[in-house]
Z-matrix of the N, CA and C atoms (Angstrom, degrees):
N
C 1 1.440
C 2 1.604 1 109.30
N 3 1.314 2 113.71 1 131.34
C 4 1.441 3 115.65 2 -179.52
C 5 1.484 4 112.41 3 -95.62
N 6 1.341 5 115.28 4 142.54
C 7 1.414 6 123.63 5 -179.62
C 8 1.523 7 111.83 6 -80.72
N 9 1.238 8 116.84 7 136.26
C 10 1.489 9 122.37 8 178.97
C 11 1.506 10 110.74 9 -62.55
N 12 1.365 11 115.22 10 134.84
C 13 1.479 12 118.68 11 174.15
C 14 1.504 13 113.83 12 -78.71
N 15 1.345 14 117.99 13 -6.58
C 16 1.406 15 122.71 14 -177.26
C 17 1.547 16 109.01 15 -93.99
N 18 1.263 17 116.34 16 -14.15
C 19 1.447 18 120.26 17 -179.48
C 20 1.541 19 112.51 18 -55.16
N 21 1.290 20 121.43 19 123.67
C 22 1.426 21 121.90 20 -176.27
C 23 1.559 22 111.40 21 -71.71
N 24 1.262 23 114.46 22 146.69
C 25 1.449 24 121.34 23 178.38
C 26 1.522 25 111.57 24 -150.73
N 27 1.267 26 118.18 25 153.90
C 28 1.481 27 124.01 26 177.71
C 29 1.504 28 108.47 27 -137.25
N 30 1.287 29 119.85 28 127.14
C 31 1.443 30 124.54 29 179.48
C 32 1.510 31 109.19 30 -97.38
N 33 1.243 32 116.50 31 124.67
C 34 1.526 33 124.33 32 -177.73
C 35 1.494 34 106.84 33 -114.43
N 36 1.325 35 115.53 34 148.95
C 37 1.418 36 122.59 35 168.83
C 38 1.535 37 108.31 36 -119.36
N 39 1.308 38 113.21 37 106.84
C 40 1.467 39 120.77 38 -177.11
C 41 1.510 40 106.49 39 -120.86
N 42 1.304 41 117.53 40 119.47
C 43 1.457 42 122.24 41 -174.72
C 44 1.500 43 109.53 42 57.26
N 45 1.320 44 118.95 43 -126.54
C 46 1.496 45 122.15 44 175.69
C 47 1.458 46 110.87 45 -97.84
N 48 1.292 47 122.40 46 11.37
C 49 1.412 48 124.04 47 -178.95
C 50 1.539 49 114.17 48 -100.71
N 51 1.324 50 116.81 49 139.69
C 52 1.481 51 118.93 50 169.35
C 53 1.560 52 102.32 51 -107.22
N 54 1.401 53 111.03 52 117.85
C 55 1.416 54 121.38 53 -174.32
C 56 1.493 55 111.18 54 -114.11
N 57 1.326 56 120.85 55 126.90
C 58 1.388 57 122.10 56 176.50
C 59 1.535 58 111.48 57 -104.61
N 60 1.289 59 116.31 58 123.04
C 61 1.430 60 124.58 59 -179.52
C 62 1.502 61 105.56 60 -100.03
N 63 1.388 62 115.02 61 123.17
C 64 1.476 63 123.06 62 -173.42
C 65 1.511 64 113.05 63 -109.88
N 66 1.293 65 115.26 64 148.41
C 67 1.478 66 119.66 65 169.52
C 68 1.540 67 107.48 66 -71.25
N 69 1.334 68 114.43 67 131.10
C 70 1.467 69 117.19 68 176.03
C 71 1.465 70 111.20 69 -67.41
N 72 1.403 71 116.92 70 147.66
C 73 1.419 72 122.18 71 178.17
C 74 1.557 73 103.57 72 -87.78
N 75 1.331 74 115.87 73 167.83
C 76 1.412 75 119.70 74 175.32
C 77 1.562 76 111.03 75 -60.19
N 78 1.317 77 113.67 76 -42.77
C 79 1.513 78 116.70 77 175.69
C 80 1.546 79 114.03 78 -55.29
N 81 1.355 80 112.71 79 -44.79
C 82 1.493 81 119.54 80 177.62
C 83 1.489 82 112.96 81 -55.82
N 84 1.347 83 114.41 82 -44.21
C 85 1.415 84 121.01 83 -179.12
C 86 1.518 85 113.68 84 -69.31
N 87 1.299 86 118.59 85 -40.83
C 88 1.449 87 124.02 86 174.02
C 89 1.551 88 109.54 87 -59.27
N 90 1.360 89 116.16 88 -51.51
C 91 1.376 90 120.83 89 -178.80
C 92 1.562 91 113.15 90 -57.53
N 93 1.369 92 114.12 91 -45.88
C 94 1.472 93 118.66 92 176.22
C 95 1.528 94 113.02 93 -59.44
N 96 1.322 95 112.47 94 -37.22
C 97 1.494 96 118.76 95 178.20
C 98 1.495 97 112.53 96 -62.52
N 99 1.346 98 115.54 97 -41.29
C 100 1.448 99 118.06 98 177.94
C 101 1.524 100 111.45 99 -69.37
N 102 1.347 101 115.43 100 -36.88
C 103 1.435 102 118.43 101 177.81
C 104 1.505 103 113.26 102 -62.70
N 105 1.306 104 115.50 103 -46.49
C 106 1.428 105 118.67 104 -179.77
C 107 1.531 106 115.28 105 -64.84
N 108 1.372 107 114.74 106 -37.99
C 109 1.411 108 116.10 107 179.42
C 110 1.568 109 114.91 108 -83.74
N 111 1.347 110 114.41 109 -10.10
C 112 1.440 111 117.54 110 179.62
C 113 1.497 112 115.03 111 81.22
N 114 1.325 113 116.40 112 12.37
C 115 1.474 114 121.30 113 -175.94
C 116 1.578 115 105.23 114 -97.18
N 117 1.305 116 113.40 115 164.53
C 118 1.483 117 119.05 116 177.46
C 119 1.498 118 108.63 117 -93.20
N 120 1.379 119 113.61 118 132.49
C 121 1.496 120 116.30 119 170.77
C 122 1.487 121 111.75 120 -64.14
N 123 1.302 122 117.48 121 148.09
C 124 1.464 123 118.68 122 -176.23
C 125 1.547 124 115.27 123 -59.70
N 126 1.343 125 117.53 124 -23.57
C 127 1.489 126 120.27 125 178.54
C 128 1.504 127 110.50 126 -102.80
N 129 1.302 128 120.83 127 5.91
C 130 1.524 129 123.21 128 -176.62
C 131 1.511 130 110.95 129 -66.92
N 132 1.273 131 114.61 130 143.23
C 133 1.514 132 122.03 131 175.12
C 134 1.473 133 107.30 132 -75.35
N 135 1.338 134 118.76 133 126.03
C 136 1.490 135 122.53 134 177.17
C 137 1.472 136 110.09 135 -56.54
N 138 1.283 137 122.26 136 -28.91
C 139 1.482 138 122.07 137 -172.68
C 140 1.554 139 111.48 138 -75.23
N 141 1.311 140 117.72 139 -17.91
C 142 1.510 141 115.96 140 -178.16
C 143 1.448 142 112.88 141 -83.79
N 144 1.300 143 120.70 142 -6.48
C 145 1.499 144 120.65 143 174.53
C 146 1.493 145 112.38 144 79.82
N 147 1.342 146 120.58 145 2.02
C 148 1.468 147 120.14 146 -173.61
C 149 1.516 148 112.35 147 -61.86
N 150 1.270 149 120.29 148 -23.55
C 151 1.468 150 121.42 149 -175.48
C 152 1.535 151 113.20 150 -107.28
N 153 1.246 152 120.52 151 10.80
C 154 1.403 153 123.72 152 -179.49
C 155 1.459 154 114.39 153 -75.31
N 156 1.359 155 117.61 154 57.69
C 157 1.464 156 120.46 155 -175.20
C 158 1.505 157 109.29 156 64.55
N 159 1.348 158 112.88 157 -131.89
C 160 1.487 159 117.54 158 179.91
C 161 1.508 160 109.68 159 -99.52
N 162 1.311 161 121.43 160 27.64
C 163 1.461 162 123.44 161 179.62
C 164 1.560 163 112.54 162 -116.29
N 165 1.285 164 114.02 163 148.20
C 166 1.457 165 118.19 164 175.40
C 167 1.493 166 108.99 165 -85.95
N 168 1.378 167 115.43 166 -174.88
C 169 1.488 168 119.14 167 -177.49
C 170 1.547 169 112.05 168 -62.44
N 171 1.356 170 118.75 169 -27.07
C 172 1.391 171 122.09 170 -179.68
C 173 1.522 172 112.34 171 -88.18
N 174 1.381 173 117.21 172 -0.93
C 175 1.456 174 122.12 173 176.91
C 176 1.510 175 111.11 174 87.51
N 177 1.351 176 116.95 175 9.78
C 178 1.483 177 118.10 176 177.33
C 179 1.494 178 110.28 177 -80.92
N 180 1.342 179 118.56 178 142.77
C 181 1.443 180 124.05 179 177.15
C 182 1.483 181 108.27 180 -61.77
N 183 1.333 182 119.08 181 124.90
C 184 1.493 183 123.59 182 178.07
C 185 1.512 184 112.11 183 -59.88
N 186 1.358 185 114.74 184 -32.35
C 187 1.464 186 118.78 185 -173.93
C 188 1.547 187 113.68 186 -96.22
N 189 1.353 188 116.77 187 10.29
C 190 1.451 189 121.36 188 172.31
C 191 1.537 190 106.31 189 -79.76
N 192 1.309 191 115.47 190 164.31
C 193 1.481 192 115.89 191 179.00
C 194 1.523 193 111.90 192 -57.71
N 195 1.324 194 119.27 193 -42.02
C 196 1.483 195 122.24 194 -179.48
C 197 1.536 196 109.05 195 -69.41
N 198 1.301 197 117.99 196 -36.26
C 199 1.478 198 119.00 197 179.26
C 200 1.510 199 112.58 198 -68.32
N 201 1.334 200 117.06 199 -41.11
C 202 1.462 201 121.48 200 179.11
C 203 1.510 202 108.32 201 -68.71
N 204 1.333 203 118.32 202 -39.96
C 205 1.460 204 117.99 203 175.37
C 206 1.471 205 113.48 204 -60.01
N 207 1.372 206 119.25 205 -41.02
C 208 1.427 207 122.40 206 -179.55
C 209 1.568 208 108.62 207 -65.26
N 210 1.326 209 119.33 208 -42.48
C 211 1.463 210 122.30 209 177.80
C 212 1.502 211 109.64 210 -60.26
N 213 1.339 212 120.72 211 -44.02
C 214 1.436 213 123.16 212 -179.23
C 215 1.503 214 111.24 213 -66.20
N 216 1.311 215 118.88 214 -40.22
C 217 1.458 216 125.17 215 177.99
C 218 1.553 217 107.84 216 -62.12
N 219 1.297 218 116.61 217 -46.33
C 220 1.451 219 121.33 218 -174.91
C 221 1.569 220 113.27 219 -72.63
N 222 1.276 221 116.25 220 -30.95
C 223 1.481 222 121.29 221 -168.25
C 224 1.545 223 111.95 222 -117.17
N 225 1.291 224 119.42 223 -0.37
C 226 1.468 225 122.98 224 179.04
C 227 1.519 226 110.80 225 -56.13
N 228 1.323 227 117.45 226 -40.10
C 229 1.459 228 118.77 227 -176.69
C 230 1.513 229 116.53 228 -71.58
N 231 1.358 230 117.91 229 -5.66
C 232 1.389 231 122.42 230 171.29
C 233 1.543 232 110.04 231 -56.89
N 234 1.350 233 116.04 232 -43.30
C 235 1.396 234 120.25 233 -173.84
C 236 1.544 235 114.82 234 -119.70
N 237 1.327 236 115.50 235 -14.38
C 238 1.465 237 119.95 236 -174.24
C 239 1.541 238 107.43 237 -137.45
N 240 1.355 239 117.14 238 117.01
C 241 1.411 240 118.98 239 178.03
C 242 1.534 241 110.56 240 -115.91
N 243 1.264 242 116.86 241 142.62
C 244 1.509 243 120.82 242 178.24
C 245 1.499 244 110.56 243 100.96
N 246 1.326 245 121.40 244 2.99
C 247 1.407 246 124.63 245 176.40
C 248 1.537 247 110.99 246 -141.63
N 249 1.265 248 114.10 247 137.21
C 250 1.514 249 119.82 248 177.71
C 251 1.564 250 105.59 249 -100.72
N 252 1.299 251 115.53 250 165.74
C 253 1.506 252 121.34 251 -178.05
C 254 1.513 253 106.76 252 -55.92
N 255 1.320 254 120.42 253 -41.14
C 256 1.489 255 122.81 254 -178.48
C 257 1.534 256 108.74 255 -61.08
N 258 1.296 257 118.18 256 -35.84
C 259 1.402 258 121.00 257 176.80
C 260 1.571 259 114.33 258 -61.93
N 261 1.332 260 112.40 259 -43.84
C 262 1.447 261 119.05 260 177.88
C 263 1.520 262 110.89 261 -63.05
N 264 1.334 263 116.69 262 -39.26
C 265 1.482 264 118.68 263 174.29
C 266 1.487 265 117.05 264 -55.77
N 267 1.358 266 113.79 265 -33.85
C 268 1.488 267 119.16 266 -177.58
C 269 1.529 268 111.42 267 -85.69
N 270 1.343 269 118.94 268 -2.61
C 271 1.448 270 119.12 269 -176.02
C 272 1.587 271 105.61 270 -81.32
N 273 1.336 272 111.27 271 155.68
C 274 1.443 273 119.71 272 173.13
C 275 1.573 274 108.29 273 -77.91
N 276 1.306 275 118.80 274 153.77
C 277 1.503 276 117.34 275 178.31
C 278 1.519 277 111.62 276 -54.95
N 279 1.259 278 121.11 277 -31.98
C 280 1.465 279 119.40 278 -179.30
C 281 1.492 280 111.96 279 -70.41
N 282 1.344 281 117.20 280 -32.03
C 283 1.423 282 122.26 281 175.74
C 284 1.586 283 110.86 282 -70.96
N 285 1.259 284 116.65 283 -38.76
C 286 1.486 285 120.64 284 177.05
C 287 1.513 286 109.32 285 -64.74
N 288 1.302 287 115.01 286 -37.48
C 289 1.497 288 118.79 287 178.27
C 290 1.491 289 112.48 288 -62.12
N 291 1.376 290 117.12 289 -38.31
C 292 1.421 291 121.34 290 177.94
C 293 1.586 292 109.86 291 -64.33
N 294 1.271 293 113.56 292 -42.35
C 295 1.460 294 119.38 293 179.96
C 296 1.511 295 111.87 294 -65.19
N 297 1.341 296 116.52 295 -43.46
C 298 1.473 297 124.61 296 179.17
C 299 1.522 298 109.56 297 -62.98
N 300 1.302 299 116.19 298 -46.02
C 301 1.455 300 120.26 299 -178.96
C 302 1.553 301 111.43 300 -61.76
N 303 1.336 302 115.03 301 -41.65
C 304 1.411 303 118.77 302 176.96
C 305 1.534 304 112.58 303 -65.55
N 306 1.327 305 116.15 304 -37.04
C 307 1.508 306 118.72 305 175.83
C 308 1.484 307 110.22 306 -64.05
N 309 1.301 308 119.49 307 -45.21
C 310 1.429 309 124.47 308 178.04
C 311 1.606 310 110.95 309 -58.76
N 312 1.335 311 114.14 310 -42.94
C 313 1.466 312 119.26 311 -177.43
C 314 1.575 313 113.39 312 -66.18
N 315 1.323 314 115.11 313 -44.23
C 316 1.466 315 115.89 314 177.99
C 317 1.479 316 115.40 315 -76.84
N 318 1.280 317 118.97 316 -14.92
C 319 1.506 318 125.49 317 175.71
C 320 1.475 319 116.88 318 -110.03
N 321 1.338 320 115.10 319 19.80
C 322 1.456 321 121.90 320 -177.77
C 323 1.553 322 112.66 321 -55.88
N 324 1.367 323 116.70 322 -41.24
C 325 1.453 324 121.52 323 -177.15
C 326 1.538 325 106.59 324 -64.88
N 327 1.271 326 119.10 325 -43.97
C 328 1.509 327 122.37 326 -179.50
C 329 1.557 328 107.71 327 -59.03
N 330 1.280 329 118.69 328 -52.21
C 331 1.484 330 121.78 329 -179.05
C 332 1.488 331 110.92 330 -58.06
N 333 1.341 332 119.34 331 -40.92
C 334 1.422 333 119.92 332 178.77
C 335 1.522 334 114.49 333 -67.39
N 336 1.370 335 117.74 334 -44.19
C 337 1.387 336 123.32 335 178.52
C 338 1.603 337 110.37 336 -65.28
N 339 1.287 338 114.94 337 -43.59
C 340 1.502 339 120.20 338 178.19
C 341 1.525 340 110.13 339 -55.74
N 342 1.323 341 121.18 340 -41.39
C 343 1.416 342 125.01 341 178.94
C 344 1.541 343 108.50 342 -65.31
N 345 1.366 344 115.67 343 -45.11
C 346 1.411 345 116.36 344 -176.53
C 347 1.498 346 117.62 345 -68.83
N 348 1.369 347 116.46 346 -29.91
C 349 1.459 348 119.77 347 179.16
C 350 1.518 349 113.10 348 -95.47
N 351 1.339 350 117.52 349 8.31
C 352 1.411 351 119.29 350 171.17
C 353 1.562 352 116.33 351 84.80
N 354 1.366 353 114.19 352 29.61
C 355 1.466 354 118.03 353 177.80
C 356 1.532 355 108.93 354 -94.33
N 357 1.323 356 116.65 355 26.08
C 358 1.489 357 116.84 356 -177.85
C 359 1.505 358 111.97 357 -64.38
N 360 1.303 359 119.86 358 -34.57
C 361 1.475 360 123.62 359 -179.65
C 362 1.507 361 108.14 360 -65.26
N 363 1.370 362 118.12 361 -44.52
C 364 1.441 363 121.33 362 179.29
C 365 1.538 364 110.17 363 -63.05
N 366 1.289 365 116.59 364 -46.97
C 367 1.492 366 120.21 365 176.36
C 368 1.511 367 112.26 366 -58.79
N 369 1.286 368 117.62 367 -43.22
C 370 1.429 369 122.19 368 -179.41
C 371 1.515 370 111.71 369 -64.99
N 372 1.319 371 116.86 370 -42.26
C 373 1.485 372 123.39 371 175.27
C 374 1.511 373 112.04 372 -60.54
N 375 1.359 374 114.31 373 -48.13
C 376 1.470 375 117.82 374 178.80
C 377 1.460 376 112.77 375 -64.16
N 378 1.345 377 119.13 376 -41.13
C 379 1.489 378 123.92 377 177.83
C 380 1.498 379 109.94 378 -61.79
N 381 1.304 380 117.47 379 -48.85
C 382 1.448 381 120.89 380 -176.69
C 383 1.545 382 111.47 381 -65.71
N 384 1.287 383 116.36 382 -37.52
C 385 1.471 384 122.74 383 176.69
C 386 1.441 385 112.26 384 -61.02
N 387 1.334 386 117.49 385 -50.07
C 388 1.445 387 121.29 386 -179.60
C 389 1.568 388 111.82 387 -66.65
N 390 1.363 389 112.48 388 -40.28
C 391 1.487 390 116.69 389 -179.78
C 392 1.566 391 109.90 390 -59.73
N 393 1.347 392 116.76 391 -48.39
C 394 1.459 393 121.04 392 -178.39
C 395 1.504 394 111.65 393 -59.76
N 396 1.345 395 114.20 394 -46.69
C 397 1.444 396 118.13 395 -179.35
C 398 1.529 397 112.00 396 -62.87
N 399 1.327 398 117.07 397 -39.86
C 400 1.464 399 120.20 398 -177.68
C 401 1.500 400 108.42 399 -69.43
N 402 1.340 401 119.95 400 -40.54
C 403 1.426 402 121.38 401 178.01
C 404 1.573 403 113.83 402 -63.94
N 405 1.339 404 113.40 403 -38.99
C 406 1.409 405 120.81 404 179.78
C 407 1.609 406 109.26 405 -70.17
N 408 1.260 407 115.84 406 -34.32
C 409 1.452 408 121.51 407 173.31
C 410 1.480 409 114.96 408 -62.23
N 411 1.336 410 112.84 409 -47.16
C 412 1.465 411 118.79 410 174.87
C 413 1.509 412 112.48 411 -60.50
N 414 1.303 413 116.29 412 -42.54
C 415 1.483 414 120.87 413 178.89
C 416 1.555 415 112.84 414 -61.78
N 417 1.329 416 114.57 415 -27.38
C 418 1.493 417 118.30 416 -178.24
C 419 1.527 418 112.84 417 -82.58
N 420 1.344 419 117.40 418 -9.88
C 421 1.492 420 121.57 419 -179.30
C 422 1.515 421 108.32 420 -72.73
């Protein structure tokens, strides 16, 4: 599969890391939507457990702290390359803000379209899920 040359990206230098923030593809967005809602994507493999309600293949609740952490670890590279979840935990809030602003910038069209077609609830759920996990991760430090 060839990657589109039109796909927006922004390269950041945060600390000693070079991080590339990517525009999500339509497939990425659909897959994330299925993950957040706990539904199975139409082309998902039954064996991977992705559609087992709100449980992963190991039976862990996708919306538990551990479940959300697994999802972030597995899917972070869809939009952010060059940094792992552990790297994000070590960043200062000002560094995370830079990363977040870059993500919003390269995915502006997605957020605009999502609002227009009524995906507000999905976006709100995704935002709240990530916010809760991030706050819980900070508390665990």
